[in-house]
C-alpha positions in Angstrom: -121.0 165.5 116.2 -119.8 166.5 119.7 -116.6 168.4 119.9 -113.5 167.0 121.6 -112.4 169.0 124.6 -109.3 170.3 122.9 -107.2 169.6 119.9 -103.8 170.5 121.3 -102.2 167.3 122.5 -98.7 168.8 123.3 -100.2 171.4 125.6 -102.5 169.0 127.3 -99.8 166.4 127.7 -97.5 168.9 129.4 -100.2 169.6 132.0 -100.9 165.9 132.6 -97.2 165.1 133.0 -97.2 167.3 136.2 -99.6 164.8 137.9 -97.3 162.2 139.2 -100.1 160.2 141.0 -102.1 159.9 137.7 -99.0 158.7 135.9 -98.3 156.1 138.6 -101.9 154.9 138.4 -101.8 154.6 134.6 -98.5 152.8 134.6 -99.6 150.3 137.2 -102.9 149.6 135.5 -101.5 149.2 132.0 -98.7 146.9 133.4 -101.3 144.7 135.1 -103.4 144.4 131.9 -100.4 143.8 129.6 -99.0 141.1 131.8 -102.4 139.3 131.9 -102.8 139.6 128.2 -99.4 138.3 127.5 -100.0 135.2 129.6 -103.4 134.3 128.0 -102.2 135.1 124.4 -99.0 132.9 124.9 -101.1 129.9 125.8 -103.3 130.3 122.6 -101.4 128.4 119.9 -103.7 129.7 117.2 -103.4 133.4 118.2 -101.9 134.6 114.9 -104.5 132.6 112.9 -107.2 134.3 115.0 -105.8 137.7 114.2 -105.7 136.9 110.5 -109.3 135.6 110.7 -110.6 138.7 112.6 -108.8 141.0 110.2 -110.3 139.3 107.2 -113.8 139.3 108.6 -113.7 143.0 109.5 -112.1 143.9 106.1 -114.8 141.9 104.2 -117.5 143.7 106.2 -116.1 147.1 105.2 -116.1 146.2 101.5 -119.8 145.1 101.7 -121.0 147.3 104.6 -124.1 148.5 102.8 -125.3 145.0 102.1 -124.7 143.8 105.7 -126.4 146.8 107.3 -129.5 146.2 105.2 -129.4 142.5 106.0 -129.2 143.4 109.7 -132.1 145.8 109.5 -134.3 143.2 107.8 -133.5 140.4 110.3 -133.8 142.7 113.3 -137.2 144.0 112.1 -138.5 140.5 111.4 -137.6 139.6 115.0 -139.6 142.4 116.4 -136.9 145.1 116.7 -137.1 148.6 115.3 -134.1 150.1 113.4 -133.4 153.8 113.2 -130.7 155.5 111.1 -128.7 158.4 112.5 -126.5 160.5 110.2 -124.8 162.2 113.2 -124.8 162.8 116.9 -127.7 165.2 116.8 -129.8 162.7 114.9 -129.0 159.9 117.4 -129.8 162.1 120.4 -133.0 163.3 118.9 -134.2 159.8 118.1 -133.5 158.6 121.6 -135.1 161.7 123.2 -138.3 161.1 121.2 -138.4 157.5 122.4 -137.9 158.6 126.0 -140.5 161.3 125.8 -143.0 158.8 124.4 -142.5 156.6 127.4 -142.4 159.5 129.9 -138.9 158.3 131.1 -137.2 160.7 133.5 -134.3 158.4 134.4 -132.6 155.6 132.4 -129.9 153.1 133.2 -126.9 152.7 130.8 -124.5 150.0 129.9 -120.9 151.2 129.3 -120.7 152.5 125.7 -118.1 154.6 124.0 -120.5 155.4 121.2 -122.9 157.2 123.6 -119.8 159.1 125.0 -119.0 160.0 121.4 -122.4 161.6 120.8 -122.5 163.3 124.2 -125.7 161.4 125.1 -125.7 162.1 128.9 -125.3 165.9 128.4 -128.0 165.9 125.8 -130.5 164.1 128.0 -129.6 166.2 131.1 -130.4 169.3 129.0 -133.9 167.9 128.7 -134.3 166.9 132.4 -133.6 163.2 131.9 -131.0 161.5 134.1 -128.7 158.8 132.6 -127.3 156.5 135.3 -124.1 154.7 134.4 -124.2 151.2 135.8 -120.7 150.0 134.9 -118.4 150.4 137.9 -115.7 152.4 136.2 -118.2 154.6 134.3 -120.1 155.2 137.6 -116.8 156.4 139.1 -116.3 158.8 136.2 -119.9 160.0 136.5 -119.9 160.6 140.2 -116.5 162.4 139.9 -117.7 164.5 137.0 -114.6 163.2 135.3 -113.8 162.1 131.8 -113.0 158.5 130.7 -109.3 157.9 130.1 -109.4 154.4 128.6 -111.7 152.5 126.2 -112.1 149.4 128.4 -111.1 150.7 131.8 -112.4 154.3 131.9 -111.3 155.0 135.5 -107.9 153.5 135.0 -106.3 156.8 136.2 -107.9 156.4 139.7 -106.6 154.3 142.5 -108.7 152.6 145.2 -108.1 155.3 147.8 -109.3 158.0 145.5 -112.4 155.9 144.6 -113.1 155.2 148.2 -113.1 159.0 149.0 -115.3 159.7 146.0 -117.9 157.0 146.9 -118.0 158.1 150.5 -118.6 161.7 149.6 -121.1 161.2 146.7 -123.0 158.3 148.2 -123.1 160.0 151.6 -121.6 157.1 153.5 -120.4 157.4 157.1 -117.6 155.1 156.4 -116.2 152.9 153.6 -113.2 150.6 153.3 -110.9 150.7 150.2 -110.9 147.0 149.3 -112.3 145.9 146.0 -115.1 144.1 147.9 -116.0 147.3 149.8 -116.1 149.4 146.7 -118.2 147.0 144.6 -120.6 146.5 147.5 -121.1 150.2 147.8 -121.8 150.5 144.1 -124.1 147.5 144.1 -126.2 149.0 146.9 -126.3 152.4 145.1 -127.4 151.0 141.8 -129.9 148.3 143.0 -132.9 150.6 143.2 -131.9 152.2 139.8 -132.1 148.8 138.1 -135.6 148.0 139.6 -137.1 151.4 138.9 -135.9 152.3 135.4 -138.3 151.5 132.5 -135.7 152.2 129.8 -132.1 151.0 129.3 -129.6 152.2 126.8 -126.6 150.2 125.6 -124.0 150.3 122.9 -123.0 147.1 121.0 -119.8 145.1 120.6 -121.2 143.4 117.5 -124.3 143.4 115.3 -125.0 140.1 113.6 -126.4 140.7 110.1 -127.5 137.1 109.7 -129.9 137.1 112.7 -130.4 140.8 113.5 -128.9 140.1 116.9 -127.0 142.6 119.2 -124.0 141.4 121.2 -122.7 142.9 124.4 -119.7 141.5 126.3 -118.9 142.7 129.9 -117.4 141.6 133.2 -119.7 142.8 136.0 -123.2 141.6 135.2 -124.6 145.2 135.2 -125.2 144.8 131.5 -127.2 141.7 132.0 -129.4 143.6 134.5 -130.0 146.4 132.0 -130.8 143.9 129.2 -133.5 142.0 131.2 -135.2 144.3 133.7 -136.3 147.4 131.9 -139.4 147.3 129.6 -137.7 149.2 126.8 -134.1 148.7 125.5 -132.3 151.0 123.0 -128.9 150.1 121.6 -126.8 152.7 119.9 -124.1 151.3 117.6 -121.7 152.6 115.0 -122.5 151.2 111.5 -119.1 149.5 111.4 -120.0 147.1 114.3 -121.8 144.7 112.0 -120.4 141.2 111.3 -121.8 138.8 108.7 -122.7 135.6 110.6 -123.4 134.2 114.1 -120.5 131.8 113.7 -118.0 134.7 113.2 -118.4 135.5 116.9 -116.2 132.5 117.6 -113.2 134.5 116.5 -114.0 137.7 118.3 -115.1 136.0 121.6 -111.6 134.6 121.8 -109.6 137.7 120.7 -111.6 140.5 122.4 -111.4 139.4 126.0 -107.7 138.3 125.8 -106.8 141.7 124.2 -109.0 143.9 126.4 -108.7 142.5 130.0 -106.4 139.5 129.7 -109.2 137.0 130.2 -109.8 133.8 128.3 -113.5 134.7 128.0 -115.8 137.5 129.2 -117.8 136.6 132.3 -121.0 137.8 130.6 -121.7 137.4 126.9 -125.2 138.6 126.1 -126.9 138.1 122.7 -130.4 139.2 122.1 -132.6 139.2 119.0 -135.8 141.3 118.8 -138.5 140.9 121.5 -140.0 137.9 123.2 -143.3 137.9 125.0 -142.9 137.7 128.8 -139.1 137.6 128.6 -136.9 140.7 128.8 -137.7 144.1 127.2 -140.9 144.2 125.3 -139.8 147.1 123.0 -136.4 147.0 121.4 -134.7 149.7 119.2 -131.4 149.9 117.4 -130.0 153.3 116.4 -127.3 152.8 113.7 -124.9 155.7 113.9 -122.8 157.1 111.0 -121.3 160.3 112.5 -118.4 160.4 110.0 -117.9 156.7 109.5 -119.0 156.7 105.8 -116.4 159.4 105.1 -113.7 157.3 106.7 -114.8 154.3 104.6 -114.2 156.3 101.4 -110.5 156.8 102.3 -108.7 153.6 101.1 -105.7 154.3 103.3 -107.6 155.1 106.5 -110.7 152.9 106.3 -108.9 150.1 108.2 -109.5 152.4 111.3 -113.1 151.0 111.2 -111.9 147.5 111.8 -111.4 148.4 115.5 -113.3 146.2 118.0 -112.5 148.6 120.9 -110.3 146.2 122.9 -107.9 149.0 124.1 -104.8 146.8 123.7 -103.1 149.5 121.7 -103.4 151.9 124.6 -101.9 149.4 127.1 -98.7 149.1 125.0 -98.3 152.6 123.8 -95.3 154.4 125.4 -97.0 157.8 124.8 -100.3 156.8 126.4 -98.4 155.2 129.3 -96.9 158.6 130.2 -99.9 160.8 129.6 -103.0 158.7 130.2 -106.1 159.3 128.2 -107.0 162.8 129.3 -104.2 164.4 127.3 -105.9 163.3 124.1 -108.9 165.5 125.1 -111.1 163.1 123.2 -113.5 160.2 123.9 -111.1 157.9 122.1 -107.6 158.0 123.5 -104.3 156.3 122.8 -103.2 155.1 119.3 -106.7 154.3 118.1 -107.9 157.7 119.3 -105.0 159.4 117.5 -106.3 158.1 114.1 -110.1 157.9 114.8 -110.7 161.3 116.4 -109.1 163.5 113.6 -111.1 161.6 111.0 -114.4 161.9 112.8 -113.9 165.6 113.0 -112.5 166.2 109.4 -109.2 167.3 110.9 -110.9 170.4 112.2 -110.3 169.0 115.7 -107.6 166.6 116.9 -105.1 167.6 114.2 -102.2 167.2 116.6 -103.1 163.7 117.6 -101.5 161.9 114.6 -98.2 163.3 116.0 -98.9 161.8 119.5 -96.9 158.7 118.6 -93.3 157.5 118.3 -94.4 155.2 115.4 -92.8 152.3 117.3 -95.4 149.8 115.9 -96.3 148.2 119.3 -100.0 149.0 118.7 -100.0 147.0 115.4 -98.3 144.0 117.0 -101.1 143.7 119.7 -104.1 144.6 117.6 -106.4 141.6 117.3 -107.7 142.7 113.9 -104.3 143.9 112.6 -105.0 147.6 112.1 -101.7 149.1 110.9 -102.0 152.2 113.1 -98.6 153.6 112.3 -99.4 153.6 108.5 -102.6 155.5 109.2 -100.8 157.9 111.4 -98.4 158.8 108.7 -101.2 159.1 106.2 -103.1 161.5 108.5 -99.9 163.5 109.1 -99.7 164.0 105.4 -103.3 165.3 105.3 -102.6 167.7 108.2 -99.6 169.1 106.4 -101.4 169.5 103.1 -104.3 171.2 104.8 -101.9 173.6 106.5 -100.1 174.3 103.2 -103.4 175.2 101.6 -103.6 178.4 103.8 -101.3 181.4 103.5 -100.3 181.1 107.1 -99.3 177.5 106.5 -97.3 178.4 103.4 -95.4 181.1 105.3 -95.1 179.1 108.5 -91.6 178.4 109.9 -91.9 174.7 109.7 -93.2 174.7 106.1 -90.5 177.1 105.0 -87.9 175.0 106.8 -89.1 171.8 105.1 -89.1 173.5 101.7 -85.5 174.6 102.4 -84.5 171.1 103.5 -86.0 169.6 100.3 -83.9 172.0 98.2 -80.8 171.0 100.2 -81.3 167.3 99.9 -81.6 167.2 96.1 -77.9 168.1 95.7 -74.8 166.6 97.3 -73.0 169.9 97.0 -75.8 171.8 98.8 -75.8 169.2 101.5 -72.1 169.4 102.0 -72.3 173.2 102.2 -75.2 173.0 104.7 -73.2 170.6 106.9 -70.2 173.0 106.9 -72.5 175.9 107.9 -74.1 173.8 110.5 -70.8 172.9 112.1 -70.0 176.6 112.4 -73.5 177.6 113.6 -73.6 174.9 116.4 -70.3 176.0 118.1 -72.0 178.4 120.6 -74.4 175.7 121.7 -72.1 172.7 122.2 -71.4 172.4 126.0 -68.4 170.8 127.7 -70.4 167.5 127.9 -70.1 167.3 124.1 -73.8 167.7 123.6 -76.1 170.5 122.6 -78.4 171.1 125.6 -80.5 173.9 124.4 -81.4 175.4 121.0 -83.1 178.7 120.3 -86.4 179.6 118.6 -88.4 176.9 116.8 -85.7 174.3 117.6 -86.1 174.6 121.4 -88.8 172.0 121.5 -86.3 169.3 120.6 -83.9 170.1 123.4 -86.5 170.8 126.0 -86.4 167.2 127.3 -83.3 165.8 125.6 -79.8 166.6 124.6 -78.7 166.7 121.0 -75.5 165.2 119.5 -73.7 167.9 117.4 -72.8 167.4 113.8 -69.6 165.4 113.6 -66.4 167.0 112.4 -66.5 164.7 109.3 -69.5 163.4 107.4 -69.9 159.9 106.1 -69.6 161.2 102.5 -66.3 162.9 103.4 -65.0 159.8 105.2 -65.9 157.6 102.3 -64.3 159.9 99.8 -61.0 159.8 101.7 -61.2 156.0 102.1 -61.9 155.4 98.4 -58.9 157.5 97.3 -56.5 155.8 99.8 -54.1 153.4 98.1 
């Protein structure tokens, strides 16, 4: 498994918050996508029924994942495809590298894929002298800028058109270039055209795998995917094992919910479904690499396994107040936003990304927009508990200030008399910190984090229990 770039979300977020241009770009882009989504969802009278259906299909798959994966392997093989099983990122990269070496490929074209980002595919191939060319416009922007994706669906969401124009002009060695959408897409088209025609191998991810037919499904908006799926002689699709769905007809649900949730469209401009190989039509050699990379471990956790229902629409990112302020880079992970906050720590056994479950206000907006009804706040709370228990298992955790403080609080809250005494001591202790405004503007030591960006109301002169006691004894 590849390592996330950092596990310290608070530190990374403080750095990102200093970039006002990035924050404006993220806010504008998420506002546009949210408004489009709201309009197309509002016109769909069966939206909640579709959510229920999508959730039920995905949950059913997780309960019978082993059966559907074997069914997919059998159907795909019968259609002329070849299925490979990868336990982790190293396995997947090795399998693909062996295929490329066999075909003497020194350059490949790629369709946008979060799974290949997860396994660090481009870096792995570059280390062996093989270039991977991103053909999705946003991914191309990221690649040329040596940047990192900040959004599941719109990886370059943090860039504006002027920044993209400057990047293209510099990296594509253009004398001049306008900054309209037409100018930028024309430049990308010209840059990629020869890549499409010369590449003998293409690599894709998969939005869905259909167990019934052994088919792979890709949905996209630009047509670059269709080029990759038809021109090269060899096609390799790398997909997480959770991407399987039972039947062809189940697509009806997801082809309605995914585009509305992801880009605010009623349907994707390009829906590509291919099954095996066909003589004289498209790739003549087709491989599917089924990637585990920690997913089986997540499946064994009854509380957290719903994470694997995700269809990668990115809707949770667009409504998250934390993501809106920080963008995706603060998560220092391939998967950002609310879904990244629960997926990344699990993929890495909490060895990395342990701060991400706390990158949330638990407002619940992510659950309300999720097309497959993943209760992300519940999983966040579950993972926070795991983080705390893991910390408490170490001597440092047991003696840490926060753990000792929570243990003390637990002892206080079991007794009304202890709570009353703590309130009295708190009123005395807060006096030096209460300002003329009536608020506490700064606290010392471990409490300083709370007042760094907000004021704190002091303890009242009289508690509710004291007020109620007086009221109940008044004639």
